[in-house]
C-alpha positions as CSV (number, residue, x, y, z in Angstrom):
1,M,5.9,36.5,-1.9
2,T,3.7,34.2,-4.1
3,Q,6.1,31.9,-6.7
4,L,4.3,31.1,-9.8
5,S,6.1,27.8,-10.6
6,Q,3.5,26.3,-12.7
7,P,2.7,28.2,-16.0
8,C,-0.8,29.5,-17.2
9,D,-3.0,26.4,-18.3
10,T,-4.6,28.7,-20.8
11,L,-2.8,30.3,-23.7
12,D,-3.8,33.6,-25.7
13,L,-2.8,34.3,-29.1
14,R,0.7,35.5,-28.0
15,G,1.4,32.7,-26.0
16,A,0.3,30.0,-28.5
17,A,2.5,31.7,-31.1
18,R,5.3,31.8,-28.4
19,E,4.3,27.9,-27.8
20,L,4.7,26.8,-31.3
21,G,7.7,29.0,-32.9
22,R,5.9,31.6,-34.5
23,S,5.6,35.1,-34.3
24,Y,2.4,36.8,-33.2
25,S,1.6,38.9,-36.3
26,W,2.0,35.0,-38.2
27,M,-0.3,33.2,-35.7
28,S,-2.8,35.5,-36.3
29,K,-3.1,35.7,-40.0
30,H,-2.7,31.9,-40.2
31,W,-4.4,30.2,-36.9
32,R,-7.7,29.6,-38.6
33,T,-6.3,27.8,-41.1
34,L,-3.2,25.7,-39.7
35,P,-3.9,22.0,-40.6
36,G,-4.0,20.1,-37.4
37,L,-4.4,23.0,-34.6
38,P,-6.7,22.0,-32.1
39,A,-9.8,24.4,-31.8
40,P,-9.8,27.4,-29.3
41,Y,-12.0,26.5,-26.7
42,V,-13.2,30.1,-26.0
43,G,-13.2,33.6,-27.8
44,A,-12.5,32.7,-31.4
45,A,-16.1,34.3,-32.3
46,Y,-14.8,37.5,-30.7
47,G,-11.2,37.5,-32.0
48,R,-9.5,36.6,-29.0
49,P,-9.1,32.7,-28.7
50,R,-7.8,30.6,-25.7
51,W,-6.4,27.2,-26.2
52,S,-5.1,25.0,-23.3
53,R,-1.4,24.5,-23.4
54,A,-2.0,20.8,-23.0
55,A,-3.2,21.0,-26.4
56,L,-0.8,22.6,-27.8
57,L,1.9,21.1,-26.6
58,A,0.4,18.1,-28.4
59,F,0.2,19.8,-31.1
60,R,3.5,21.0,-31.4
61,D,5.0,17.2,-30.2
62,G,3.2,15.9,-32.9
63,L,4.3,18.2,-35.5
64,A,8.1,17.6,-34.4
65,N,7.5,13.5,-34.5
66,G,6.0,14.2,-38.1
67,A,2.4,13.8,-37.5
68,N,0.7,16.2,-39.8
């Protein structure tokens, strides 16, 4: 049996919404204009953006600490 102890390092729009405490619907409408959100490293041109988990967590932590 394989255990998945480490979360995936790549997040799609649904995973990004979950990490940032937003709904999928909200993220799909606003991710391009959210100030400070790191650019997705792949897929944005095709409507399937992907972010690194580390970049999103750093963004989320910056928001929690009053940055932006």
